[in-house]
ROVO-901469 format. One line per 4 residues: number of its first residue (from 1); for each residue x, y, z of N, C-alpha, C, O, CB. Coordinates in steps of 0.2 Angstrom, whole numbers, padded with zeros to 4 digits. Glycine has a CB too. Example, Ala and Ser with C-alpha at 12.3 -4.5 7.8 and 13.67 -1.06 7.14 Angstrom:
% residues 2
1	0066 -0028 0039 0062 -0022 0039 0066 -0016 0039 0071 -0017 0042 0057 -0022 0045 | 0064 -0011 0035 0068 -0005 0036 0064 0000 0039 0067 0006 0040 0070 -0003 0029 $
% end
This chain:
% residues 213
1	0004 -0006 0002 0001 0001 -0001 0005 0005 -0001 0011 0004 0000 -0003 0004 0002 | 0003 0011 -0003 0008 0020 -0002 0005 0020 0000 0000 0017 -0001 0011 0028 -0006 | 0009 0025 0006 0009 0029 0010 0013 0037 0010 0019 0038 0010 0009 0025 0015 | 0011 0040 0009 0014 0049 0010 0015 0052 0017 0011 0055 0021 0008 0054 0008 $
5	0021 0053 0017 0021 0053 0025 0026 0060 0025 0029 0061 0020 0026 0045 0029 | 0027 0064 0032 0032 0071 0031 0034 0072 0038 0032 0070 0043 0027 0078 0028 | 0039 0075 0038 0043 0073 0047 0044 0081 0045 0045 0085 0040 0054 0067 0048 | 0042 0083 0053 0039 0091 0052 0043 0092 0060 0043 0088 0065 0028 0093 0052 $
9	0047 0097 0060 0052 0098 0067 0055 0102 0065 0057 0103 0059 0056 0093 0071 | 0057 0106 0072 0063 0114 0075 0069 0112 0070 0069 0107 0067 0067 0114 0086 | 0075 0116 0069 0079 0118 0066 0085 0113 0071 0087 0114 0076 0079 0126 0065 | 0086 0106 0066 0091 0102 0071 0090 0097 0075 0093 0094 0079 0093 0104 0075 $
13	0078 0098 0073 0077 0091 0076 0078 0085 0072 0075 0081 0076 0070 0091 0077 | 0080 0083 0070 0084 0078 0065 0078 0075 0060 0076 0069 0060 0088 0071 0069 | 0076 0080 0057 0072 0078 0049 0074 0076 0045 0070 0073 0041 0069 0083 0046 | 0081 0077 0042 0086 0075 0037 0087 0066 0038 0085 0062 0034 0094 0080 0039 $
17	0090 0066 0044 0091 0057 0046 0086 0054 0046 0086 0048 0044 0094 0054 0052 | 0080 0057 0049 0077 0051 0050 0074 0051 0042 0071 0045 0042 0073 0050 0057 | 0072 0053 0038 0068 0055 0032 0074 0049 0027 0071 0045 0024 0069 0066 0030 | 0081 0050 0028 0084 0046 0025 0086 0038 0028 0088 0033 0025 0089 0051 0023 $
21	0083 0040 0035 0085 0032 0039 0078 0027 0037 0079 0021 0036 0085 0033 0049 | 0071 0029 0036 0063 0028 0034 0067 0028 0027 0071 0023 0027 0056 0035 0036 | 0066 0031 0022 0069 0026 0015 0072 0023 0013 0072 0020 0008 0072 0027 0010 | 0080 0019 0021 0082 0018 0016 0080 0010 0021 0082 0004 0019 0089 0021 0013 $
25	0075 0009 0028 0076 0004 0032 0069 0002 0026 0069 -0003 0023 0076 0006 0041 | 0063 0006 0026 0056 0006 0023 0055 0003 0019 0050 0000 0018 0053 0010 0022 | 0060 0005 0012 0061 0007 0003 0058 0010 0000 0056 0009 -0006 0061 0002 -0001 | 0056 0017 0004 0053 0023 0003 0055 0026 0000 0061 0024 -0001 0053 0026 0007 $
29	0055 0031 -0004 0054 0037 -0006 0058 0045 -0003 0056 0050 -0001 0048 0038 -0006 | 0065 0043 -0003 0066 0048 0002 0067 0058 -0001 0072 0060 -0004 0073 0045 0007 | 0062 0061 0000 0061 0068 -0004 0066 0074 0004 0064 0075 0010 0050 0071 -0006 | 0071 0076 0002 0077 0079 0005 0073 0086 0005 0069 0086 0000 0085 0079 0001 $
33	0072 0090 0008 0073 0101 0011 0075 0101 0002 0081 0101 0001 0083 0104 0021 | 0072 0102 -0002 0074 0104 -0010 0076 0117 -0006 0074 0123 -0004 0062 0102 -0019 | 0085 0110 -0007 0089 0121 -0007 0087 0123 -0018 0088 0121 -0024 0107 0121 -0004 | 0084 0128 -0015 0081 0132 -0022 0083 0140 -0020 0082 0142 -0014 0070 0131 -0022 $
37	0086 0145 -0025 0090 0151 -0022 0083 0155 -0024 0081 0155 -0030 0099 0154 -0025 | 0080 0158 -0019 0075 0163 -0018 0079 0168 -0020 0085 0170 -0018 0072 0164 -0012 | 0073 0172 -0027 0076 0176 -0029 0072 0187 -0023 0073 0193 -0024 0075 0175 -0041 | 0067 0183 -0017 0069 0188 -0015 0072 0189 -0007 0070 0193 -0002 0064 0191 -0016 $
41	0079 0184 -0009 0081 0184 -0001 0087 0190 0001 0087 0194 0004 0085 0175 0002 | 0091 0187 -0003 0094 0196 -0004 0093 0201 -0001 0097 0204 0003 0093 0198 -0009 | 0085 0206 -0002 0083 0206 -0004 0077 0207 0004 0074 0213 0005 0085 0203 -0009 | 0075 0201 0007 0074 0199 0013 0077 0202 0016 0074 0207 0019 0073 0195 0014 $
45	0084 0199 0018 0089 0203 0021 0090 0210 0022 0089 0212 0028 0093 0203 0018 | 0091 0212 0018 0091 0222 0019 0085 0223 0019 0084 0228 0016 0093 0228 0014 | 0080 0221 0023 0074 0228 0025 0068 0220 0023 0066 0219 0018 0073 0237 0016 | 0067 0216 0029 0064 0208 0032 0057 0212 0033 0053 0208 0035 0068 0204 0041 $
49	0056 0215 0032 0048 0219 0035 0046 0222 0027 0040 0225 0027 0048 0228 0043 | 0049 0222 0020 0045 0225 0014 0047 0220 0010 0045 0220 0004 0046 0234 0011 | 0052 0213 0013 0049 0211 0008 0051 0201 0009 0053 0196 0007 0052 0215 0000 | 0046 0203 0017 0045 0195 0019 0039 0191 0017 0037 0185 0018 0045 0196 0027 $
53	0037 0195 0015 0031 0194 0012 0029 0186 0005 0026 0181 0005 0032 0202 0008 | 0034 0191 -0001 0035 0190 -0004 0042 0184 -0005 0043 0180 -0010 0034 0196 -0006 | 0045 0184 -0001 0049 0179 0000 0046 0172 0002 0049 0166 0001 0054 0182 0005 | 0039 0172 0008 0037 0168 0010 0031 0165 0005 0028 0160 0005 0036 0170 0017 $
57	0031 0168 0000 0026 0165 -0004 0027 0163 -0011 0023 0161 -0015 0021 0168 -0005 | 0037 0165 -0010 0040 0159 -0017 0041 0153 -0012 0037 0148 -0013 0051 0162 -0022 | 0045 0152 -0006 0042 0147 -0002 0038 0143 -0004 0040 0137 -0006 0039 0149 0000 | 0032 0144 -0002 0025 0143 0001 0024 0138 -0008 0022 0132 -0008 0019 0151 0003 $
61	0027 0141 -0012 0022 0138 -0018 0028 0134 -0021 0028 0130 -0026 0018 0144 -0025 | 0033 0135 -0017 0038 0126 -0019 0035 0122 -0017 0032 0118 -0019 0047 0123 -0016 | 0036 0123 -0010 0033 0120 -0003 0025 0115 -0007 0025 0109 -0006 0030 0129 0004 | 0022 0119 -0010 0016 0117 -0012 0015 0114 -0019 0009 0113 -0021 0012 0121 -0010 $
65	0021 0113 -0023 0021 0110 -0029 0025 0105 -0028 0024 0100 -0031 0023 0115 -0035 | 0030 0104 -0024 0031 0098 -0019 0029 0093 -0018 0031 0087 -0020 0031 0099 -0015 | 0023 0095 -0014 0018 0093 -0010 0013 0088 -0015 0013 0082 -0015 0015 0101 -0006 | 0010 0093 -0019 0009 0088 -0028 0011 0085 -0029 0007 0080 -0029 0010 0089 -0034 $
69	0020 0085 -0030 0022 0082 -0035 0021 0072 -0031 0020 0066 -0033 0032 0086 -0037 | 0023 0077 -0023 0024 0067 -0019 0017 0066 -0019 0016 0064 -0013 0027 0065 -0009 | 0012 0067 -0021 0006 0063 -0021 0004 0060 -0025 0000 0055 -0024 0002 0066 -0020 | 0005 0060 -0032 0007 0057 -0039 0012 0054 -0037 0007 0053 -0033 0007 0061 -0045 $
73	0016 0052 -0035 0023 0045 -0034 0017 0041 -0035 0011 0043 -0033 0028 0044 -0025 | 0021 0034 -0039 0018 0029 -0038 0018 0026 -0034 0014 0022 -0033 0019 0026 -0041 | 0024 0027 -0028 0026 0024 -0024 0026 0027 -0015 0026 0033 -0013 0030 0022 -0027 | 0028 0021 -0010 0025 0026 -0005 0035 0033 -0004 0040 0032 -0008 0022 0020 0005 $
77	0033 0038 0000 0037 0041 -0001 0037 0046 0006 0032 0049 0008 0036 0043 -0007 | 0042 0045 0009 0043 0051 0013 0045 0059 0014 0049 0055 0013 0046 0049 0015 | 0046 0066 0015 0045 0069 0017 0050 0075 0019 0048 0078 0024 0044 0066 0019 | 0053 0076 0018 0060 0082 0024 0054 0090 0026 0053 0092 0021 0071 0087 0016 $
81	0051 0092 0031 0047 0095 0033 0043 0097 0027 0046 0098 0022 0049 0099 0038 | 0037 0098 0028 0031 0100 0025 0029 0108 0023 0031 0113 0025 0026 0096 0029 | 0024 0107 0019 0020 0111 0017 0018 0118 0023 0018 0124 0023 0015 0107 0013 | 0015 0112 0028 0012 0116 0035 0017 0123 0037 0015 0129 0037 0012 0109 0042 $
85	0024 0120 0039 0023 0122 0042 0029 0132 0036 0032 0136 0038 0025 0117 0050 | 0027 0131 0033 0029 0138 0030 0027 0143 0036 0030 0147 0039 0026 0140 0022 | 0019 0141 0035 0013 0144 0036 0014 0146 0045 0014 0151 0049 0006 0139 0033 | 0013 0138 0044 0009 0137 0054 0017 0142 0056 0016 0148 0058 0010 0125 0060 $
89	0023 0139 0054 0031 0142 0062 0033 0147 0057 0032 0153 0059 0042 0134 0065 | 0036 0147 0052 0040 0153 0051 0036 0159 0047 0038 0165 0047 0047 0151 0047 | 0031 0157 0044 0029 0165 0041 0022 0168 0049 0019 0174 0050 0023 0164 0031 | 0022 0165 0050 0018 0164 0059 0024 0170 0063 0023 0176 0064 0019 0152 0065 $
93	0030 0166 0063 0035 0168 0068 0037 0175 0065 0038 0179 0070 0042 0164 0069 | 0037 0177 0058 0041 0180 0057 0034 0189 0059 0036 0194 0060 0045 0176 0049 | 0028 0186 0057 0022 0188 0061 0023 0193 0067 0024 0199 0067 0020 0183 0064 | 0022 0188 0072 0025 0188 0077 0029 0193 0078 0027 0196 0083 0027 0182 0078 $
97	0035 0195 0075 0040 0196 0080 0043 0204 0073 0049 0207 0072 0047 0187 0083 | 0037 0205 0071 0037 0211 0066 0040 0209 0062 0042 0214 0059 0039 0217 0066 | 0043 0204 0058 0045 0207 0053 0042 0205 0046 0045 0206 0040 0052 0205 0054 | 0034 0203 0046 0028 0204 0042 0022 0207 0045 0018 0205 0049 0025 0199 0039 $
101	0021 0214 0041 0013 0215 0042 0010 0212 0042 0011 0206 0040 0009 0218 0039 | 0005 0214 0047 -0002 0213 0050 -0005 0211 0043 -0008 0205 0042 -0006 0220 0054 | -0005 0217 0040 -0011 0217 0032 -0005 0211 0027 -0008 0210 0022 -0012 0229 0025 | 0002 0209 0026 0004 0204 0022 0003 0198 0026 -0001 0193 0024 0011 0205 0019 $
105	0004 0197 0032 0001 0190 0035 -0007 0190 0033 -0007 0191 0027 0001 0190 0045 | -0011 0190 0033 -0017 0191 0032 -0018 0189 0027 -0020 0183 0027 -0019 0197 0033 | -0017 0194 0021 -0014 0190 0014 -0010 0184 0014 -0012 0178 0012 -0010 0195 0010 | -0005 0184 0015 -0003 0177 0016 -0006 0170 0019 -0004 0165 0019 0002 0177 0018 $
109	-0010 0171 0021 -0015 0168 0026 -0020 0165 0022 -0019 0159 0021 -0019 0173 0031 | -0024 0169 0020 -0028 0169 0017 -0027 0164 0010 -0031 0160 0009 -0029 0175 0017 | -0022 0163 0006 -0020 0164 0002 -0019 0153 0002 -0022 0149 -0002 -0015 0171 0001 | -0014 0153 0008 -0014 0147 0011 -0016 0141 0012 -0014 0135 0010 -0015 0148 0012 $
113	-0022 0145 0018 -0028 0143 0018 -0031 0143 0014 -0034 0137 0015 -0031 0145 0020 | -0034 0144 0009 -0039 0142 0002 -0036 0135 -0002 -0040 0131 -0005 -0039 0149 -0004 | -0027 0136 -0003 -0023 0131 -0005 -0027 0123 -0002 -0029 0119 -0005 -0017 0132 -0002 | -0025 0125 0007 -0024 0121 0007 -0030 0114 0010 -0030 0108 0011 -0019 0123 0010 $
117	-0035 0119 0009 -0042 0117 0010 -0041 0112 0003 -0041 0106 0005 -0048 0122 0011 | -0041 0113 -0004 -0042 0108 -0009 -0034 0105 -0009 -0034 0101 -0014 -0044 0112 -0016 | -0029 0105 -0006 -0025 0100 -0007 -0023 0092 -0001 -0023 0092 0005 -0019 0103 -0010 | -0022 0090 -0004 -0026 0083 0000 -0019 0081 0006 -0013 0082 0005 -0028 0074 -0008 $
121	-0021 0080 0010 -0015 0081 0015 -0011 0073 0019 -0013 0068 0021 -0020 0086 0022 | -0005 0074 0018 0000 0065 0019 -0004 0063 0024 -0009 0066 0027 0011 0065 0023 | -0002 0055 0024 -0004 0051 0028 -0003 0051 0035 -0008 0051 0039 -0002 0046 0026 | 0002 0051 0036 0004 0053 0041 0010 0060 0041 0014 0062 0037 0007 0049 0042 $
125	0007 0063 0048 0013 0070 0051 0018 0068 0057 0018 0070 0063 0008 0078 0055 | 0023 0064 0054 0029 0061 0060 0033 0071 0063 0037 0075 0060 0039 0053 0054 | 0029 0071 0071 0034 0075 0074 0037 0076 0079 0034 0076 0084 0034 0080 0074 | 0046 0077 0077 0051 0079 0080 0050 0083 0084 0050 0089 0083 0054 0080 0077 $
129	0049 0079 0093 0052 0084 0096 0056 0082 0098 0057 0076 0100 0050 0088 0099 | 0060 0092 0101 0064 0089 0104 0064 0098 0109 0062 0103 0106 0070 0084 0099 | 0069 0097 0116 0070 0103 0118 0076 0105 0117 0081 0102 0114 0068 0103 0124 | 0077 0116 0121 0081 0117 0116 0088 0115 0119 0092 0119 0115 0079 0124 0113 $
133	0090 0114 0121 0096 0111 0126 0097 0103 0121 0103 0102 0119 0092 0108 0138 | 0093 0100 0119 0094 0095 0112 0095 0097 0105 0097 0094 0100 0088 0091 0111 | 0092 0104 0107 0092 0105 0096 0099 0108 0100 0104 0104 0100 0083 0113 0089 | 0101 0112 0103 0108 0117 0104 0115 0110 0104 0120 0112 0103 0107 0123 0113 $
137	0113 0105 0106 0118 0101 0106 0119 0098 0100 0124 0094 0101 0117 0098 0111 | 0116 0098 0094 0116 0094 0091 0117 0101 0085 0121 0100 0081 0110 0089 0091 | 0115 0106 0085 0115 0111 0082 0125 0110 0082 0129 0109 0077 0111 0118 0086 | 0129 0111 0089 0136 0111 0089 0140 0106 0085 0145 0107 0081 0140 0111 0096 $
141	0135 0098 0087 0135 0090 0084 0138 0094 0075 0144 0095 0073 0123 0082 0085 | 0132 0097 0072 0135 0096 0065 0140 0099 0064 0144 0096 0060 0132 0097 0061 | 0140 0106 0066 0142 0111 0065 0145 0115 0059 0151 0115 0057 0144 0112 0070 | 0138 0116 0058 0138 0120 0053 0135 0127 0053 0130 0130 0055 0136 0117 0047 $
145	0139 0128 0051 0143 0138 0055 0141 0144 0055 0141 0149 0059 0149 0142 0050 | 0136 0141 0050 0130 0148 0051 0123 0148 0057 0119 0153 0059 0125 0147 0041 | 0124 0142 0059 0118 0138 0065 0119 0139 0068 0115 0136 0072 0115 0132 0066 | 0129 0143 0073 0132 0142 0077 0129 0149 0084 0128 0149 0090 0139 0142 0074 $
149	0127 0152 0078 0126 0160 0082 0116 0160 0086 0114 0165 0089 0127 0167 0072 | 0113 0153 0084 0104 0153 0083 0105 0156 0090 0111 0155 0093 0098 0145 0081 | 0099 0160 0092 0098 0163 0099 0094 0159 0103 0089 0163 0105 0094 0169 0100 | 0093 0153 0106 0091 0148 0111 0083 0151 0113 0078 0148 0114 0097 0148 0117 $
153	0082 0159 0113 0076 0160 0114 0073 0159 0105 0068 0155 0106 0075 0168 0119 | 0074 0160 0100 0071 0158 0096 0073 0152 0094 0077 0154 0091 0072 0161 0092 | 0073 0148 0094 0071 0139 0095 0067 0139 0099 0061 0137 0097 0076 0134 0099 | 0067 0143 0107 0060 0142 0109 0054 0143 0108 0049 0141 0111 0060 0144 0112 $
157	0055 0148 0102 0045 0153 0100 0047 0148 0095 0044 0143 0096 0042 0165 0098 | 0051 0146 0090 0048 0139 0087 0047 0135 0090 0041 0133 0088 0051 0135 0083 | 0050 0131 0096 0046 0124 0095 0039 0127 0103 0037 0122 0106 0053 0114 0097 | 0036 0133 0106 0029 0133 0107 0028 0135 0101 0022 0134 0101 0026 0137 0113 $
161	0029 0138 0094 0025 0139 0085 0022 0129 0084 0016 0129 0084 0035 0143 0077 | 0024 0125 0084 0028 0118 0085 0020 0113 0088 0016 0109 0085 0036 0119 0092 | 0022 0117 0094 0018 0112 0099 0010 0116 0099 0004 0114 0102 0023 0111 0107 | 0011 0122 0096 0003 0126 0094 -0001 0123 0089 -0007 0122 0090 0004 0132 0091 $
165	0004 0121 0083 0002 0120 0078 -0002 0113 0079 -0008 0112 0078 0007 0121 0073 | 0004 0107 0080 0002 0100 0081 -0003 0101 0087 -0007 0097 0085 0009 0094 0084 | -0005 0104 0091 -0010 0101 0097 -0017 0104 0090 -0021 0099 0089 -0010 0108 0107 | -0018 0108 0087 -0025 0110 0085 -0024 0107 0076 -0028 0110 0073 -0027 0118 0086 $
169	-0022 0103 0075 -0019 0102 0069 -0025 0095 0070 -0026 0092 0076 -0009 0102 0068 | -0031 0094 0060 -0033 0089 0062 -0032 0086 0053 -0036 0081 0053 -0040 0090 0067 | -0031 0087 0050 -0028 0087 0046 -0027 0077 0043 -0031 0074 0040 -0023 0091 0049 | -0023 0077 0045 -0021 0070 0046 -0016 0066 0053 -0012 0068 0057 -0018 0069 0039 $
173	-0019 0060 0052 -0016 0058 0059 -0007 0062 0061 -0003 0063 0057 -0014 0048 0059 | -0007 0064 0067 0000 0065 0071 0003 0056 0074 0001 0051 0076 -0003 0071 0078 | 0011 0058 0072 0016 0057 0077 0020 0058 0079 0025 0058 0077 0017 0055 0078 | 0019 0061 0088 0024 0065 0088 0029 0058 0093 0027 0053 0096 0023 0073 0091 $
177	0036 0062 0092 0043 0057 0091 0049 0060 0101 0054 0063 0102 0049 0061 0078 | 0046 0059 0104 0050 0059 0110 0056 0061 0106 0055 0055 0103 0051 0051 0116 | 0061 0063 0103 0067 0065 0102 0075 0067 0109 0081 0065 0109 0064 0072 0099 | 0071 0070 0113 0077 0069 0119 0079 0064 0122 0085 0063 0125 0075 0072 0124 $
181	0073 0058 0122 0077 0049 0125 0076 0046 0119 0078 0040 0121 0072 0043 0131 | 0075 0045 0111 0074 0042 0107 0082 0042 0104 0082 0048 0101 0069 0045 0104 | 0086 0041 0103 0090 0041 0099 0095 0038 0089 0101 0037 0087 0091 0041 0104 | 0089 0037 0086 0088 0034 0082 0093 0036 0075 0092 0033 0070 0081 0034 0083 $
185	0099 0042 0077 0103 0041 0070 0111 0036 0073 0116 0035 0070 0105 0052 0066 | 0109 0034 0079 0115 0031 0080 0114 0021 0085 0119 0017 0086 0120 0038 0086 | 0107 0022 0086 0104 0017 0090 0097 0013 0085 0091 0014 0085 0102 0020 0097 | 0102 0007 0082 0095 0003 0078 0089 0002 0082 0083 0004 0080 0096 -0005 0077 $
189	0091 -0002 0090 0085 -0001 0095 0079 0004 0092 0074 0002 0089 0087 0002 0103 | 0080 0010 0094 0077 0017 0092 0072 0016 0085 0066 0015 0082 0084 0023 0091 | 0076 0017 0085 0076 0018 0075 0069 0011 0072 0064 0013 0068 0086 0014 0069 | 0069 0005 0074 0064 0002 0074 0058 0001 0079 0053 -0002 0077 0065 -0003 0074 $
193	0059 0005 0084 0054 0007 0088 0052 0011 0085 0046 0009 0084 0056 0009 0094 | 0052 0018 0082 0050 0021 0077 0046 0018 0073 0041 0021 0071 0054 0023 0075 | 0048 0014 0070 0046 0012 0063 0041 0007 0064 0036 0005 0060 0052 0009 0058 | 0042 0004 0070 0033 0001 0071 0029 0004 0075 0023 0001 0076 0032 -0005 0074 $
197	0030 0010 0077 0028 0015 0079 0023 0019 0072 0017 0018 0072 0033 0018 0081 | 0025 0021 0068 0022 0024 0061 0019 0017 0058 0016 0020 0053 0029 0027 0055 | 0019 0011 0057 0014 0007 0056 0010 0006 0059 0004 0005 0056 0016 0003 0057 | 0010 0006 0067 0003 0006 0072 -0001 0013 0068 -0007 0012 0065 0005 0008 0085 $
201	0000 0018 0067 -0001 0023 0068 -0006 0023 0059 -0012 0024 0057 0006 0028 0071 | -0001 0020 0055 -0003 0022 0049 -0010 0015 0049 -0014 0015 0044 0005 0022 0042 | -0010 0011 0053 -0015 0004 0051 -0020 0008 0055 -0026 0005 0056 -0012 -0005 0056 | -0019 0013 0058 -0026 0014 0060 -0027 0015 0072 -0031 0016 0076 -0031 0004 0057 $
205	-0021 0014 0073 -0020 0012 0079 -0020 0022 0083 -0016 0026 0080 -0012 0006 0080 | -0023 0023 0088 -0027 0029 0087 -0022 0032 0090 -0019 0036 0088 -0033 0031 0089 | -0022 0026 0099 -0014 0029 0103 -0008 0027 0103 -0005 0022 0105 -0015 0028 0109 | -0006 0030 0101 0003 0026 0099 0009 0032 0105 0011 0037 0104 0006 0029 0086 $
209	0010 0028 0111 0016 0029 0115 0023 0028 0114 0025 0023 0111 0015 0027 0121 | 0026 0032 0117 0034 0030 0117 0034 0028 0126 0031 0030 0131 0040 0038 0115 | 0038 0024 0125 0039 0022 0133 0045 0027 0136 0050 0028 0132 0042 0013 0133 | 0045 0029 0142 0048 0037 0143 0059 0032 0145 0062 0027 0147 0042 0045 0153 $
213	0059 0036 0143 0068 0034 0148 0070 0034 0143 0076 0032 0143 0069 0027 0152 $
% end
């Protein structure tokens, strides 16, 4: 049976790693977050409030196109980051922090909601839950220079937005993975546990819990 699964989570939550591992383990096609040149990015960094709307519309259009393409794939697919995160997390954060005006955000949101209302959802959202200290440790470990100065308060704001979004999301089933206590990158037993929980959720099990510790 074909499945379309997306993986959501904060910076350094482990989205790309889990996407690749699930692709190998389940023989699903992994779709990693596409790095595309945003023609508004330089303008955005020069004048965030003026260009945030244009930049976010570009990202949203690309994510929507990828979502549509993946729905049409003949086999099962697991995607690194989903269309919902652009609006629910990053555009929302821009608005809350004053980087996008209320007028621009309202127009952006109206467009997003109109498209999402007719876009078929994935079969499952896997939410990688991680505390700020865990995220910081992973950021240091992976060593990307441009990430090293990320403000912990920024990571916490994003975490709060993720939790709020997940709490109210009804588009499809959700599997929340507590990554503070699960190291699927190096522990094969943890990966197998996550795979078993994904299978349970895809087969309709309503309550799926991970052991603590």
